[in-house]
N, C-alpha and C positions, 0 to 999 in steps of 0.2 A: 504494499500499500504506499502511495506517495504522500509526502507531507506537503501541505499548502499553508502559506503564511497568513491567509485571510480566513475569516469565519463568516458564517451567515449573520447578517445584521451590521457588519462593519461598513464604514464609509471609506471608499477608495477613490482614487483618481486614475484615469486611464492615461497611460504613457505614450501610446502611439496608435495610429489608425485614424479613421474618419472622426472619431469622438475624442481625439487627443486633448488633454487638459480639462475634460469635464469630469465632475464628481457624480457619484451615485452610490446607492446602498446595495450591498450584496444580497441577492434573493436566494441563490442556491450555489452550492460548492460540490464539484465532482472531482474528488482526489484521484480516482482511477484514470480519468482523462486529463487531469491537470487543468481543468477549466472552471470558470465562475460565470454566473449570470447576474448582471447588474440591472437594476430597475431603470427603465427609460433610456437605456443606452444600447448601442449596437443593434438597432432595430432592423429586422429582416421581414420581407413580405412572404406570407405563406398562402398558398391557394388551398381553400378549404371546401370540401364537398359537404352537401347537406346529408347528414346521417339519419335523421328522423323526418317523419312527415311534418311539414310545417316549419322546419328549421331552414334557415337561409345559409347558402354557401357564399363564396366570394373570396376577395383578397383581404387578408387580415395581417396587421402589423404585430410582430411579437419580438421579445427580446432574444437575441442569439447568444450563444456561449462565446466567451473570450478566454484566451489563455491566461492563467493566473500570474505568469511572469510578466505580463503586459500591464498589470495594475499595481499600484502602491498604496499602502494603508495611509490614511490621513489621521493624524493624532487629534484626539478630542480636546486636549488641553492647549497645545500650541497652534493647532490648525494647519500644520505643514505636512506635506507628504514625507513619510519616513520609512526607514527599514524597521523590522521588528527584532527586538532583542528578547532574551529570556532571563529571568532572575528567580532563583530558588531561595525562598524565604527560610527562616530558622525552623519553622514548623514543617517544612518539607513540601510545601505547595509551590507550584511552578506558575509564574505569571508572565505575561507579555509586557514589555516596556518599549517606550519610544526611544530611539537611538539619538534623537536630537535634544530633547528636554529631560529625558529620564522618567517621565510620568508613566504610571500603570495604565495600560489600555484595557 
């Protein structure tokens, strides 16, 4: 299983692509593929067939997956994009920290 530096609910900034520099909240994480889905970003068009009687088909916009290495976590305290560090406290719990300001994420 691959490790990913972001979790569901984190605020991230996109580093490259058509949505470069935009922020969004992580909706889903797929460690096996190494991808994340960000709300309102990397929109793709899908052609949907009507499945039930009375349901409409058509072209729908949905969020597409993006590689996790293409996003960077935004610190909640300093508000800057940062790398993720880890700190083990005295009671043995592991927590994520901001590499720029040292705050707990």
